[in-house]
PyMOL Python script that loads the backbone (N, CA, C, O; Angstrom):
from pymol import cmd

cmd.read_pdbstr("""\
ATOM      1  N   MET A   1     -15.483   6.623   3.868  1.00  0.00           N
ATOM      2  CA  MET A   1     -14.257   6.409   3.097  1.00  0.00           C
ATOM      3  C   MET A   1     -13.992   4.917   2.984  1.00  0.00           C
ATOM      4  O   MET A   1     -14.043   4.193   3.978  1.00  0.00           O
ATOM      5  N   LYS A   2     -13.713   4.469   1.790  1.00  0.00           N
ATOM      6  CA  LYS A   2     -13.441   3.055   1.561  1.00  0.00           C
ATOM      7  C   LYS A   2     -12.054   2.695   2.082  1.00  0.00           C
ATOM      8  O   LYS A   2     -11.085   3.422   1.860  1.00  0.00           O
ATOM      9  N   GLU A   3     -11.975   1.574   2.772  1.00  0.00           N
ATOM     10  CA  GLU A   3     -10.703   1.106   3.313  1.00  0.00           C
ATOM     11  C   GLU A   3      -9.855   0.500   2.200  1.00  0.00           C
ATOM     12  O   GLU A   3     -10.351  -0.263   1.371  1.00  0.00           O
ATOM     13  N   ASN A   4      -8.580   0.847   2.195  1.00  0.00           N
ATOM     14  CA  ASN A   4      -7.649   0.251   1.237  1.00  0.00           C
ATOM     15  C   ASN A   4      -7.040  -0.996   1.856  1.00  0.00           C
ATOM     16  O   ASN A   4      -6.607  -0.984   3.008  1.00  0.00           O
ATOM     17  N   LYS A   5      -7.013  -2.056   1.088  1.00  0.00           N
ATOM     18  CA  LYS A   5      -6.428  -3.307   1.553  1.00  0.00           C
ATOM     19  C   LYS A   5      -5.485  -3.810   0.473  1.00  0.00           C
ATOM     20  O   LYS A   5      -5.872  -3.956  -0.686  1.00  0.00           O
ATOM     21  N   ILE A   6      -4.258  -4.069   0.859  1.00  0.00           N
ATOM     22  CA  ILE A   6      -3.265  -4.548  -0.094  1.00  0.00           C
ATOM     23  C   ILE A   6      -2.850  -5.953   0.330  1.00  0.00           C
ATOM     24  O   ILE A   6      -2.461  -6.185   1.474  1.00  0.00           O
ATOM     25  N   GLU A   7      -2.942  -6.881  -0.612  1.00  0.00           N
ATOM     26  CA  GLU A   7      -2.509  -8.251  -0.379  1.00  0.00           C
ATOM     27  C   GLU A   7      -1.491  -8.615  -1.450  1.00  0.00           C
ATOM     28  O   GLU A   7      -1.622  -8.219  -2.608  1.00  0.00           O
ATOM     29  N   PHE A   8      -0.488  -9.364  -1.055  1.00  0.00           N
ATOM     30  CA  PHE A   8       0.563  -9.772  -1.976  1.00  0.00           C
ATOM     31  C   PHE A   8       0.605 -11.291  -2.068  1.00  0.00           C
ATOM     32  O   PHE A   8       0.439 -11.995  -1.072  1.00  0.00           O
ATOM     33  N   HIS A   9       0.827 -11.774  -3.267  1.00  0.00           N
ATOM     34  CA  HIS A   9       0.993 -13.204  -3.470  1.00  0.00           C
ATOM     35  C   HIS A   9       2.274 -13.632  -2.743  1.00  0.00           C
ATOM     36  O   HIS A   9       3.275 -12.918  -2.806  1.00  0.00           O
ATOM     37  N   PRO A  10       2.265 -14.762  -2.068  1.00  0.00           N
ATOM     38  CA  PRO A  10       3.463 -15.209  -1.331  1.00  0.00           C
ATOM     39  C   PRO A  10       4.719 -15.322  -2.194  1.00  0.00           C
ATOM     40  O   PRO A  10       5.830 -15.181  -1.683  1.00  0.00           O
ATOM     41  N   ARG A  11       4.560 -15.570  -3.480  1.00  0.00           N
ATOM     42  CA  ARG A  11       5.732 -15.686  -4.351  1.00  0.00           C
ATOM     43  C   ARG A  11       6.464 -14.361  -4.518  1.00  0.00           C
ATOM     44  O   ARG A  11       7.606 -14.342  -4.977  1.00  0.00           O
ATOM     45  N   CYS A  12       5.826 -13.256  -4.153  1.00  0.00           N
ATOM     46  CA  CYS A  12       6.498 -11.953  -4.231  1.00  0.00           C
ATOM     47  C   CYS A  12       7.740 -11.942  -3.346  1.00  0.00           C
ATOM     48  O   CYS A  12       8.676 -11.183  -3.595  1.00  0.00           O
ATOM     49  N   MET A  13       7.750 -12.770  -2.327  1.00  0.00           N
ATOM     50  CA  MET A  13       8.905 -12.830  -1.423  1.00  0.00           C
ATOM     51  C   MET A  13      10.125 -13.448  -2.107  1.00  0.00           C
ATOM     52  O   MET A  13      11.238 -13.349  -1.590  1.00  0.00           O
ATOM     53  N   GLU A  14       9.930 -14.075  -3.246  1.00  0.00           N
ATOM     54  CA  GLU A  14      11.036 -14.705  -3.973  1.00  0.00           C
ATOM     55  C   GLU A  14      11.792 -13.703  -4.848  1.00  0.00           C
ATOM     56  O   GLU A  14      12.894 -13.990  -5.315  1.00  0.00           O
ATOM     57  N   PHE A  15      11.197 -12.529  -5.069  1.00  0.00           N
ATOM     58  CA  PHE A  15      11.839 -11.523  -5.908  1.00  0.00           C
ATOM     59  C   PHE A  15      12.983 -10.843  -5.166  1.00  0.00           C
ATOM     60  O   PHE A  15      13.068 -10.901  -3.939  1.00  0.00           O
ATOM     61  N   SER A  16      13.841 -10.211  -5.916  1.00  0.00           N
ATOM     62  CA  SER A  16      14.921  -9.441  -5.301  1.00  0.00           C
ATOM     63  C   SER A  16      14.310  -8.296  -4.489  1.00  0.00           C
ATOM     64  O   SER A  16      13.185  -7.877  -4.760  1.00  0.00           O
ATOM     65  N   PRO A  17      15.042  -7.792  -3.499  1.00  0.00           N
ATOM     66  CA  PRO A  17      14.515  -6.677  -2.704  1.00  0.00           C
ATOM     67  C   PRO A  17      14.119  -5.462  -3.552  1.00  0.00           C
ATOM     68  O   PRO A  17      13.133  -4.793  -3.244  1.00  0.00           O
ATOM     69  N   ALA A  18      14.871  -5.174  -4.608  1.00  0.00           N
ATOM     70  CA  ALA A  18      14.541  -4.017  -5.455  1.00  0.00           C
ATOM     71  C   ALA A  18      13.206  -4.218  -6.162  1.00  0.00           C
ATOM     72  O   ALA A  18      12.413  -3.281  -6.259  1.00  0.00           O
ATOM     73  N   VAL A  19      12.949  -5.419  -6.652  1.00  0.00           N
ATOM     74  CA  VAL A  19      11.683  -5.699  -7.331  1.00  0.00           C
ATOM     75  C   VAL A  19      10.541  -5.688  -6.319  1.00  0.00           C
ATOM     76  O   VAL A  19       9.467  -5.153  -6.598  1.00  0.00           O
ATOM     77  N   ALA A  20      10.767  -6.272  -5.157  1.00  0.00           N
ATOM     78  CA  ALA A  20       9.739  -6.270  -4.109  1.00  0.00           C
ATOM     79  C   ALA A  20       9.393  -4.838  -3.711  1.00  0.00           C
ATOM     80  O   ALA A  20       8.220  -4.513  -3.526  1.00  0.00           O
ATOM     81  N   ASP A  21      10.406  -3.980  -3.577  1.00  0.00           N
ATOM     82  CA  ASP A  21      10.164  -2.569  -3.243  1.00  0.00           C
ATOM     83  C   ASP A  21       9.308  -1.900  -4.310  1.00  0.00           C
ATOM     84  O   ASP A  21       8.390  -1.147  -3.985  1.00  0.00           O
ATOM     85  N   TYR A  22       9.604  -2.168  -5.586  1.00  0.00           N
ATOM     86  CA  TYR A  22       8.817  -1.580  -6.675  1.00  0.00           C
ATOM     87  C   TYR A  22       7.359  -2.016  -6.582  1.00  0.00           C
ATOM     88  O   TYR A  22       6.451  -1.194  -6.715  1.00  0.00           O
ATOM     89  N   ILE A  23       7.137  -3.301  -6.354  1.00  0.00           N
ATOM     90  CA  ILE A  23       5.771  -3.822  -6.271  1.00  0.00           C
ATOM     91  C   ILE A  23       5.024  -3.180  -5.106  1.00  0.00           C
ATOM     92  O   ILE A  23       3.868  -2.784  -5.253  1.00  0.00           O
ATOM     93  N   ILE A  24       5.668  -3.077  -3.968  1.00  0.00           N
ATOM     94  CA  ILE A  24       5.034  -2.487  -2.785  1.00  0.00           C
ATOM     95  C   ILE A  24       4.665  -1.031  -3.040  1.00  0.00           C
ATOM     96  O   ILE A  24       3.539  -0.619  -2.758  1.00  0.00           O
ATOM     97  N   VAL A  25       5.601  -0.250  -3.571  1.00  0.00           N
ATOM     98  CA  VAL A  25       5.327   1.171  -3.837  1.00  0.00           C
ATOM     99  C   VAL A  25       4.234   1.310  -4.892  1.00  0.00           C
ATOM    100  O   VAL A  25       3.355   2.162  -4.769  1.00  0.00           O
ATOM    101  N   HIS A  26       4.288   0.476  -5.924  1.00  0.00           N
ATOM    102  CA  HIS A  26       3.277   0.507  -6.983  1.00  0.00           C
ATOM    103  C   HIS A  26       1.888   0.285  -6.382  1.00  0.00           C
ATOM    104  O   HIS A  26       0.952   1.022  -6.690  1.00  0.00           O
ATOM    105  N   GLU A  27       1.757  -0.713  -5.539  1.00  0.00           N
ATOM    106  CA  GLU A  27       0.455  -1.008  -4.934  1.00  0.00           C
ATOM    107  C   GLU A  27       0.030   0.077  -3.944  1.00  0.00           C
ATOM    108  O   GLU A  27      -1.157   0.390  -3.848  1.00  0.00           O
ATOM    109  N   LEU A  28       0.971   0.649  -3.214  1.00  0.00           N
ATOM    110  CA  LEU A  28       0.638   1.759  -2.313  1.00  0.00           C
ATOM    111  C   LEU A  28       0.124   2.958  -3.099  1.00  0.00           C
ATOM    112  O   LEU A  28      -0.786   3.649  -2.642  1.00  0.00           O
ATOM    113  N   CYS A  29       0.689   3.213  -4.264  1.00  0.00           N
ATOM    114  CA  CYS A  29       0.209   4.312  -5.109  1.00  0.00           C
ATOM    115  C   CYS A  29      -1.246   4.100  -5.516  1.00  0.00           C
ATOM    116  O   CYS A  29      -1.989   5.064  -5.702  1.00  0.00           O
ATOM    117  N   HIS A  30      -1.648   2.849  -5.654  1.00  0.00           N
ATOM    118  CA  HIS A  30      -3.044   2.559  -6.005  1.00  0.00           C
ATOM    119  C   HIS A  30      -4.015   2.921  -4.879  1.00  0.00           C
ATOM    120  O   HIS A  30      -5.222   2.976  -5.115  1.00  0.00           O
ATOM    121  N   THR A  31      -3.528   3.165  -3.678  1.00  0.00           N
ATOM    122  CA  THR A  31      -4.428   3.619  -2.607  1.00  0.00           C
ATOM    123  C   THR A  31      -4.865   5.059  -2.851  1.00  0.00           C
ATOM    124  O   THR A  31      -5.864   5.510  -2.290  1.00  0.00           O
ATOM    125  N   VAL A  32      -4.116   5.782  -3.688  1.00  0.00           N
ATOM    126  CA  VAL A  32      -4.455   7.164  -4.034  1.00  0.00           C
ATOM    127  C   VAL A  32      -5.078   7.231  -5.423  1.00  0.00           C
ATOM    128  O   VAL A  32      -6.133   7.839  -5.607  1.00  0.00           O
ATOM    129  N   HIS A  33      -4.429   6.610  -6.395  1.00  0.00           N
ATOM    130  CA  HIS A  33      -4.894   6.585  -7.782  1.00  0.00           C
ATOM    131  C   HIS A  33      -5.264   5.147  -8.121  1.00  0.00           C
ATOM    132  O   HIS A  33      -4.400   4.271  -8.153  1.00  0.00           O
ATOM    133  N   LYS A  34      -6.529   4.908  -8.371  1.00  0.00           N
ATOM    134  CA  LYS A  34      -7.031   3.543  -8.557  1.00  0.00           C
ATOM    135  C   LYS A  34      -6.775   2.965  -9.943  1.00  0.00           C
ATOM    136  O   LYS A  34      -7.126   1.815 -10.205  1.00  0.00           O
ATOM    137  N   ASP A  35      -6.173   3.742 -10.828  1.00  0.00           N
ATOM    138  CA  ASP A  35      -5.938   3.277 -12.187  1.00  0.00           C
ATOM    139  C   ASP A  35      -4.481   3.544 -12.563  1.00  0.00           C
ATOM    140  O   ASP A  35      -3.678   3.929 -11.713  1.00  0.00           O
ATOM    141  N   HIS A  36      -4.145   3.341 -13.819  1.00  0.00           N
ATOM    142  CA  HIS A  36      -2.801   3.626 -14.310  1.00  0.00           C
ATOM    143  C   HIS A  36      -2.797   4.892 -15.175  1.00  0.00           C
ATOM    144  O   HIS A  36      -2.205   4.928 -16.253  1.00  0.00           O
ATOM    145  N   SER A  37      -3.470   5.918 -14.672  1.00  0.00           N
ATOM    146  CA  SER A  37      -3.552   7.193 -15.380  1.00  0.00           C
ATOM    147  C   SER A  37      -2.211   7.916 -15.346  1.00  0.00           C
ATOM    148  O   SER A  37      -1.261   7.473 -14.702  1.00  0.00           O
ATOM    149  N   LYS A  38      -2.160   9.038 -16.056  1.00  0.00           N
ATOM    150  CA  LYS A  38      -0.958   9.873 -16.043  1.00  0.00           C
ATOM    151  C   LYS A  38      -0.631  10.330 -14.611  1.00  0.00           C
ATOM    152  O   LYS A  38       0.533  10.375 -14.215  1.00  0.00           O
ATOM    153  N   ALA A  39      -1.663  10.662 -13.854  1.00  0.00           N
ATOM    154  CA  ALA A  39      -1.468  11.087 -12.454  1.00  0.00           C
ATOM    155  C   ALA A  39      -0.829   9.968 -11.632  1.00  0.00           C
ATOM    156  O   ALA A  39       0.030  10.215 -10.785  1.00  0.00           O
ATOM    157  N   PHE A  40      -1.262   8.737 -11.895  1.00  0.00           N
ATOM    158  CA  PHE A  40      -0.670   7.594 -11.169  1.00  0.00           C
ATOM    159  C   PHE A  40       0.827   7.526 -11.421  1.00  0.00           C
ATOM    160  O   PHE A  40       1.614   7.401 -10.483  1.00  0.00           O
ATOM    161  N   TRP A  41       1.217   7.609 -12.668  1.00  0.00           N
ATOM    162  CA  TRP A  41       2.639   7.451 -13.004  1.00  0.00           C
ATOM    163  C   TRP A  41       3.468   8.670 -12.605  1.00  0.00           C
ATOM    164  O   TRP A  41       4.695   8.587 -12.532  1.00  0.00           O
ATOM    165  N   SER A  42       2.821   9.777 -12.351  1.00  0.00           N
ATOM    166  CA  SER A  42       3.547  10.963 -11.882  1.00  0.00           C
ATOM    167  C   SER A  42       3.954  10.774 -10.440  1.00  0.00           C
ATOM    168  O   SER A  42       4.577  11.659  -9.853  1.00  0.00           O
TER     169      SER A  42
END
""", "prot")
cmd.dss("prot")
cmd.show_as("cartoon", "prot")
cmd.util.cbc("prot")
cmd.orient("prot")
């Protein structure tokens, strides 16, 4: 099984908490769905 590794640009810390939360969840979803398919957005 391939290991998932998520790295964030340091400037992400400058965003509001709501935007940072969106980015984190978005990237975590990519550990399951590697693309932006319909399944990803579901």
